[in-house]
Each structure stands twice: as structure tokens, then as C-alpha cells.
C-alpha positions as CSV (number, residue, x, y, z in Angstrom):
1,M,116.2,79.2,113.9
2,V,117.2,80.0,110.3
3,D,120.9,80.2,109.3
4,R,120.9,83.7,108.0
5,T,124.4,83.3,106.4
6,K,122.9,81.2,103.5
7,F,121.1,84.3,102.4
8,L,124.3,86.3,102.0
9,D,126.3,86.5,98.9
10,G,130.2,86.1,98.8
11,S,130.7,89.8,99.9
12,G,128.4,89.4,102.8
13,K,125.5,91.4,101.2
14,R,121.9,90.4,101.5
15,V,120.5,88.5,98.5
16,I,117.2,89.7,97.2
17,L,116.1,88.3,93.9
18,Q,118.8,85.5,93.7
19,L,117.0,83.8,96.5
20,F,114.3,82.5,94.0
21,K,114.8,80.1,91.2
22,E,112.3,82.1,89.1
23,F,114.7,85.1,89.2
24,A,118.0,83.4,89.1
25,R,120.6,84.5,86.7
26,P,123.2,82.1,85.3
27,D,126.1,84.7,85.5
28,V,125.6,85.0,89.4
29,K,127.4,82.5,91.6
30,F,124.7,82.5,94.3
31,K,122.5,79.3,94.2
32,P,118.8,80.1,94.7
33,V,117.4,78.7,97.9
34,Y,113.6,79.0,97.4
35,T,110.9,79.1,94.7
36,L,108.0,81.6,95.0
37,Q,105.7,78.6,95.5
38,Q,107.7,77.5,98.5
39,W,107.5,81.0,99.9
40,K,103.7,81.1,99.3
41,E,103.2,77.8,101.1
42,V,105.2,79.0,104.2
43,F,103.4,82.3,104.1
44,L,100.1,80.8,104.1
45,E,100.9,78.2,106.7
46,C,102.2,80.8,109.2
47,R,98.8,82.5,109.0
48,D,100.2,85.8,110.2
49,P,98.8,88.9,108.5
50,S,101.6,91.0,110.1
51,E,104.2,89.0,108.1
52,Y,106.5,88.7,111.1
53,A,106.2,84.9,111.4
54,P,106.9,84.2,107.7
55,A,109.8,86.7,107.9
56,Q,111.3,84.7,110.7
57,A,110.6,81.2,109.3
58,L,111.9,82.1,105.8
59,L,114.8,84.5,106.4
60,G,115.2,84.9,110.2
61,D,115.5,88.6,109.7
62,W,112.8,91.3,109.5
63,D,114.8,93.9,107.7
64,H,115.9,91.4,105.0
65,W,112.2,90.4,104.6
66,L,111.3,93.9,104.0
67,E,113.9,94.3,101.3
68,V,112.8,91.1,99.5
69,R,109.1,91.7,100.1
70,N,109.1,95.3,98.7
71,H,111.2,94.5,95.7
72,P,109.2,95.6,92.6
73,L,109.3,91.9,91.1
74,V,108.3,90.2,94.4
75,K,105.9,92.7,95.9
76,P,103.0,91.8,93.6
77,H,103.3,88.1,94.6
78,V,103.4,88.9,98.4
79,D,100.5,91.3,98.0
80,K,98.4,88.5,96.3
81,W,99.3,86.1,99.0
82,Q,98.3,88.7,101.7
83,T,94.9,89.0,100.1
84,E,94.5,85.2,99.9
85,L,95.6,84.9,103.6
86,E,93.0,87.4,104.7
87,V,90.3,85.5,102.8
88,K,91.6,82.2,104.2
89,L,91.5,83.6,107.8
90,R,88.0,85.1,107.3
91,S,86.8,81.7,106.0
92,E,88.2,79.9,108.9
93,A,86.6,82.4,111.3
94,I,83.2,81.9,109.6
95,G,83.7,78.1,110.2
96,Q,84.3,78.7,113.8
97,M,81.3,81.0,114.0
98,K,79.2,78.2,112.4
99,L,80.3,75.6,115.0
100,H,79.6,78.2,117.8
101,A,76.2,79.1,116.4
102,K,75.2,75.4,116.8
103,Q,76.2,75.3,120.5
104,P,73.9,76.3,123.3
105,G,74.1,80.0,123.8
106,G,75.4,80.6,120.3
107,T,72.6,83.0,119.5
108,A,74.9,86.0,118.9
109,A,77.0,83.9,116.5
110,A,73.9,82.8,114.6
111,K,72.6,86.4,114.4
112,W,76.1,87.5,113.0
113,L,76.0,84.8,110.4
114,A,72.3,85.8,109.5
115,D,73.2,89.4,109.3
116,K,76.2,88.5,107.0
117,G,78.6,90.1,109.5
118,Y,81.4,88.3,107.6
119,A,80.9,90.4,104.4
120,A,83.8,92.7,103.8
121,E,81.5,95.5,102.7
122,A,79.2,95.1,105.6
123,V,78.1,98.5,107.1
124,K,79.0,98.6,110.8
125,K,76.3,100.2,112.8
126,G,77.4,102.1,115.9
127,P,75.7,101.5,119.3
128,G,72.9,103.6,120.3
129,R,70.5,105.8,118.5
130,P,71.4,107.1,115.1
131,K,72.6,110.7,115.1
132,K,70.7,113.5,113.4
133,E,72.6,114.9,110.4
134,E,73.1,118.6,110.7
135,E,72.0,120.6,107.6
136,V,74.3,123.3,106.7
137,P,72.4,126.1,105.1
138,T,73.7,127.1,101.8
139,P,73.1,130.7,100.6
140,S,70.8,130.8,97.6
141,L,72.4,131.3,94.3
142,G,70.0,133.9,93.3
143,R,71.1,136.2,96.2
144,I,74.8,135.6,95.3
145,A,74.2,136.2,91.7
146,G,72.3,139.4,92.5
147,D,75.1,140.6,94.7
148,M,77.6,139.8,92.0
149,A,75.7,141.7,89.4
150,R,75.1,144.8,91.7
151,L,79.0,144.9,92.4
152,G,79.8,144.4,88.7
153,I,81.5,141.1,89.2
154,V,81.4,138.7,86.2
155,V,82.3,135.2,86.4
156,G,85.5,134.5,84.5
157,G,86.7,138.2,84.4
158,K,85.7,141.9,84.5
159,K,83.0,143.7,82.5
């Protein structure tokens, strides 16, 4: 369990930027506790895309995590880590599928690998027969133009 009191300033308010050595100001008495690199390492080690586990490991408080995570100077870093974590988890999953494909009965895993099911932009096919696309009839422009001329309507204004 993390001691949350070490993340509060002298008046008992949550510290946001001063937590990090990179954003520390010499005129503030609060001593930084972390570096961004330390946060990144814990974030990736927790392997939790929901960010709850790193929030608890680093700050012990979800609300404080949200304040720090969404600060304009910190948010780009955490967003980048989130993307890296997604790629890392996908890579590990592919590794597991490779192992499973080599096992007896791993045909589905082998097919998934062969079909590049791991590709982020892979098109997901639904089960069953493809549905017929309905064609919505559009009125011919000639007919509409003729009706407009008959009624004296001019595009962009009156005659």
C-alpha cells in the first residue's frame, strides 16, 4: 500500500507537477518523488490498459491519478505509454498464439496468424452470409431540374 500523505503539500493539497523531477520548481518546498521514466517503467510493468493498477501502485488513489494523468504537461507522456502498452500486449498475445499454434489442436491459432488477425486494421468479418446492400433509388437530376425550371426556381435565388 502506498503512503498517500507523501503526495500532499504542506497545506494537504494533492501535488500534481511537483511529483516529477522534470517539472520541479526550485521555489516550491515539495521535493519531487518520481521521474517520468520511473512512472513509465511502473506503468508498463503493471500491464493494465485500464490504468487502475498503475494508479494504485504509483499514487494509491484513482482521483489523484486522474488529476496527474490529465494535466496538459503529463497527458502526452501517458498517452504515449498507453499506445506502447497496447503494442506490447498485442506482441505478447501474438507470441502466445505462436506457441499455441505449434501445439496439437492449434489449427485455429495457426489460421489466425496466417490471416494476420493481429493486424490493427484487419477487417472483421461477421459470421454467416454477407448481407445484400440495399440500393436507395435517387431521383434523376434531369427530372428535378425540369421541375425546378417549370416552377421558376433558380439555384441561388429568384429569376
